[in-house]
Structure formats: structure tokens, C-alpha cells
ChimeraX commands (.cxc) that place a marker at each C-alpha (Angstrom):
marker #1 position 31.08,44.65,-34.90 radius 0.5
marker #1 position 28.30,45.31,-32.46 radius 0.5
marker #1 position 26.28,42.32,-33.66 radius 0.5
marker #1 position 29.23,40.01,-33.04 radius 0.5
marker #1 position 29.48,41.25,-29.46 radius 0.5
marker #1 position 25.74,40.75,-28.98 radius 0.5
marker #1 position 25.96,37.24,-30.45 radius 0.5
marker #1 position 28.93,36.41,-28.24 radius 0.5
marker #1 position 27.01,37.70,-25.23 radius 0.5
marker #1 position 24.02,35.52,-26.19 radius 0.5
marker #1 position 26.30,32.48,-26.55 radius 0.5
marker #1 position 27.79,33.16,-23.11 radius 0.5
marker #1 position 24.32,33.42,-21.56 radius 0.5
marker #1 position 23.19,30.21,-23.29 radius 0.5
marker #1 position 26.34,28.43,-22.14 radius 0.5
marker #1 position 25.73,29.50,-18.54 radius 0.5
marker #1 position 22.12,28.33,-18.71 radius 0.5
marker #1 position 23.16,24.97,-20.16 radius 0.5
marker #1 position 25.75,24.53,-17.43 radius 0.5
marker #1 position 23.18,25.26,-14.70 radius 0.5
marker #1 position 20.69,22.91,-16.38 radius 0.5
marker #1 position 23.35,20.17,-16.45 radius 0.5
marker #1 position 24.02,20.72,-12.73 radius 0.5
marker #1 position 20.30,20.40,-11.98 radius 0.5
marker #1 position 20.03,17.16,-13.96 radius 0.5
marker #1 position 23.17,15.86,-12.29 radius 0.5
marker #1 position 21.66,16.51,-8.84 radius 0.5
marker #1 position 18.38,14.84,-9.86 radius 0.5
marker #1 position 20.24,11.80,-11.17 radius 0.5
marker #1 position 22.35,11.55,-8.01 radius 0.5
marker #1 position 19.20,11.72,-5.88 radius 0.5
marker #1 position 17.54,8.99,-7.94 radius 0.5
marker #1 position 20.61,6.77,-7.60 radius 0.5
marker #1 position 20.65,7.34,-3.83 radius 0.5
marker #1 position 16.97,6.41,-3.63 radius 0.5
marker #1 position 17.61,3.20,-5.57 radius 0.5
marker #1 position 20.53,2.30,-3.30 radius 0.5
marker #1 position 18.31,2.89,-0.26 radius 0.5
marker #1 position 15.61,0.59,-1.65 radius 0.5
marker #1 position 18.13,-2.15,-2.45 radius 0.5
marker #1 position 19.67,-1.78,1.02 radius 0.5
marker #1 position 16.25,-2.06,2.64 radius 0.5
marker #1 position 15.46,-5.22,0.66 radius 0.5
marker #1 position 18.82,-6.69,1.66 radius 0.5
marker #1 position 18.13,-5.94,5.32 radius 0.5
marker #1 position 14.77,-7.73,5.10 radius 0.5
marker #1 position 16.40,-10.76,3.47 radius 0.5
marker #1 position 19.17,-10.85,6.06 radius 0.5
marker #1 position 16.61,-10.69,8.87 radius 0.5
marker #1 position 14.71,-13.67,7.43 radius 0.5
marker #1 position 17.90,-15.68,6.93 radius 0.5
marker #1 position 19.01,-14.91,10.49 radius 0.5
marker #1 position 15.70,-16.15,11.85 radius 0.5
marker #1 position 15.97,-19.36,9.82 radius 0.5
marker #1 position 19.51,-19.89,11.11 radius 0.5
marker #1 position 18.40,-19.40,14.70 radius 0.5
marker #1 position 15.44,-21.73,14.14 radius 0.5
marker #1 position 17.81,-24.42,12.87 radius 0.5
marker #1 position 20.14,-23.81,15.80 radius 0.5
marker #1 position 17.45,-24.49,18.43 radius 0.5
marker #1 position 16.81,-28.18,17.57 radius 0.5
marker #1 position 20.52,-28.73,17.05 radius 0.5
marker #1 position 21.16,-27.46,20.56 radius 0.5
marker #1 position 18.45,-29.67,22.05 radius 0.5
marker #1 position 19.63,-32.80,20.25 radius 0.5
marker #1 position 23.29,-32.16,21.08 radius 0.5
marker #1 position 22.43,-31.66,24.75 radius 0.5
marker #1 position 20.72,-35.07,24.84 radius 0.5
marker #1 position 23.51,-36.79,22.92 radius 0.5
marker #1 position 26.20,-36.22,25.56 radius 0.5
marker #1 position 27.54,-39.17,27.55 radius 0.5
marker #1 position 25.67,-38.38,30.74 radius 0.5
marker #1 position 22.62,-40.01,32.24 radius 0.5
marker #1 position 19.37,-38.40,31.13 radius 0.5
marker #1 position 15.85,-39.10,32.41 radius 0.5
marker #1 position 14.52,-40.75,29.24 radius 0.5
marker #1 position 17.64,-42.75,28.41 radius 0.5
marker #1 position 16.10,-46.21,28.88 radius 0.5
marker #1 position 12.69,-45.31,27.47 radius 0.5
marker #1 position 11.83,-47.21,24.25 radius 0.5
marker #1 position 10.68,-44.00,22.54 radius 0.5
marker #1 position 13.57,-41.83,23.74 radius 0.5
marker #1 position 14.60,-40.88,20.19 radius 0.5
marker #1 position 11.09,-39.72,19.31 radius 0.5
marker #1 position 10.69,-37.83,22.59 radius 0.5
marker #1 position 13.93,-35.93,22.02 radius 0.5
marker #1 position 12.95,-35.24,18.42 radius 0.5
marker #1 position 9.55,-33.96,19.58 radius 0.5
marker #1 position 11.22,-31.67,22.13 radius 0.5
marker #1 position 13.49,-30.30,19.39 radius 0.5
marker #1 position 10.60,-29.61,17.02 radius 0.5
marker #1 position 8.46,-28.09,19.77 radius 0.5
marker #1 position 11.36,-25.77,20.63 radius 0.5
marker #1 position 11.76,-24.83,16.96 radius 0.5
marker #1 position 8.05,-24.17,16.42 radius 0.5
marker #1 position 7.93,-22.30,19.73 radius 0.5
marker #1 position 10.70,-20.05,18.46 radius 0.5
marker #1 position 8.81,-19.46,15.19 radius 0.5
marker #1 position 5.63,-18.70,17.13 radius 0.5
marker #1 position 7.39,-16.19,19.39 radius 0.5
marker #1 position 9.07,-14.63,16.35 radius 0.5
marker #1 position 5.72,-14.24,14.55 radius 0.5
marker #1 position 4.07,-12.77,17.65 radius 0.5
marker #1 position 6.82,-10.14,17.99 radius 0.5
marker #1 position 6.50,-9.21,14.33 radius 0.5
marker link #1:1,2 radius 0.2
marker link #1:2,3 radius 0.2
marker link #1:3,4 radius 0.2
marker link #1:4,5 radius 0.2
marker link #1:5,6 radius 0.2
marker link #1:6,7 radius 0.2
marker link #1:7,8 radius 0.2
marker link #1:8,9 radius 0.2
marker link #1:9,10 radius 0.2
marker link #1:10,11 radius 0.2
marker link #1:11,12 radius 0.2
marker link #1:12,13 radius 0.2
marker link #1:13,14 radius 0.2
marker link #1:14,15 radius 0.2
marker link #1:15,16 radius 0.2
marker link #1:16,17 radius 0.2
marker link #1:17,18 radius 0.2
marker link #1:18,19 radius 0.2
marker link #1:19,20 radius 0.2
marker link #1:20,21 radius 0.2
marker link #1:21,22 radius 0.2
marker link #1:22,23 radius 0.2
marker link #1:23,24 radius 0.2
marker link #1:24,25 radius 0.2
marker link #1:25,26 radius 0.2
marker link #1:26,27 radius 0.2
marker link #1:27,28 radius 0.2
marker link #1:28,29 radius 0.2
marker link #1:29,30 radius 0.2
marker link #1:30,31 radius 0.2
marker link #1:31,32 radius 0.2
marker link #1:32,33 radius 0.2
marker link #1:33,34 radius 0.2
marker link #1:34,35 radius 0.2
marker link #1:35,36 radius 0.2
marker link #1:36,37 radius 0.2
marker link #1:37,38 radius 0.2
marker link #1:38,39 radius 0.2
marker link #1:39,40 radius 0.2
marker link #1:40,41 radius 0.2
marker link #1:41,42 radius 0.2
marker link #1:42,43 radius 0.2
marker link #1:43,44 radius 0.2
marker link #1:44,45 radius 0.2
marker link #1:45,46 radius 0.2
marker link #1:46,47 radius 0.2
marker link #1:47,48 radius 0.2
marker link #1:48,49 radius 0.2
marker link #1:49,50 radius 0.2
marker link #1:50,51 radius 0.2
marker link #1:51,52 radius 0.2
marker link #1:52,53 radius 0.2
marker link #1:53,54 radius 0.2
marker link #1:54,55 radius 0.2
marker link #1:55,56 radius 0.2
marker link #1:56,57 radius 0.2
marker link #1:57,58 radius 0.2
marker link #1:58,59 radius 0.2
marker link #1:59,60 radius 0.2
marker link #1:60,61 radius 0.2
marker link #1:61,62 radius 0.2
marker link #1:62,63 radius 0.2
marker link #1:63,64 radius 0.2
marker link #1:64,65 radius 0.2
marker link #1:65,66 radius 0.2
marker link #1:66,67 radius 0.2
marker link #1:67,68 radius 0.2
marker link #1:68,69 radius 0.2
marker link #1:69,70 radius 0.2
marker link #1:70,71 radius 0.2
marker link #1:71,72 radius 0.2
marker link #1:72,73 radius 0.2
marker link #1:73,74 radius 0.2
marker link #1:74,75 radius 0.2
marker link #1:75,76 radius 0.2
marker link #1:76,77 radius 0.2
marker link #1:77,78 radius 0.2
marker link #1:78,79 radius 0.2
marker link #1:79,80 radius 0.2
marker link #1:80,81 radius 0.2
marker link #1:81,82 radius 0.2
marker link #1:82,83 radius 0.2
marker link #1:83,84 radius 0.2
marker link #1:84,85 radius 0.2
marker link #1:85,86 radius 0.2
marker link #1:86,87 radius 0.2
marker link #1:87,88 radius 0.2
marker link #1:88,89 radius 0.2
marker link #1:89,90 radius 0.2
marker link #1:90,91 radius 0.2
marker link #1:91,92 radius 0.2
marker link #1:92,93 radius 0.2
marker link #1:93,94 radius 0.2
marker link #1:94,95 radius 0.2
marker link #1:95,96 radius 0.2
marker link #1:96,97 radius 0.2
marker link #1:97,98 radius 0.2
marker link #1:98,99 radius 0.2
marker link #1:99,100 radius 0.2
marker link #1:100,101 radius 0.2
marker link #1:101,102 radius 0.2
marker link #1:102,103 radius 0.2
marker link #1:103,104 radius 0.2
marker link #1:104,105 radius 0.2
view
């Protein structure tokens, strides 16, 4: 009878140790999943920053061209190269934005 009590006590101790080991592994796994989520979130933030900069860079020439396309008198309206001048201003503004963005980085 005494050996059965000792065996039952050993099983209880082993069960407790297994439970604690499972808790430890569960915490490790949760930490690893949190680290992976943080890495993915960081990569997403970098991608969103790049896409935002591209969107702003596209917005700059659109703004310049739309300002010159209104039905008001502009200084270069009668110039034979007015289209190319406006296009050059738009691209200079866009490349200026990219240059400023790269300098701030």
C-alpha cells in the first residue's frame, strides 16, 4: 500500500513539473509570436512611409500643372514653349521634393 502512495506522489510531482514546463514553453512561444508581429509591423511601417513619399511626389507635379491649367492669365501663356516650361517646373518641383526627402533621411 505504501508503494502505491509513493508512486501516486511521484505522478503528482511529475504532473506538476510538466504543467510548469508547459507554461514556460507557452510563454516562450507567445514572446516569439509577439517578436514576429513587431518585425512585420516595422516592415509595414517602412513600406507605408515609402508609399506615402511616392504619393506626395506624384502630388507635387499634379499641383503645379493644375495651377497652370486654370483659365487665368499666366506669364508664359503666349510663349511657344509654355508646355515644356510648365512640365520642367513640375519635374523640378518633384525632384526637389525627392532631394529634400533624401537629405532629411
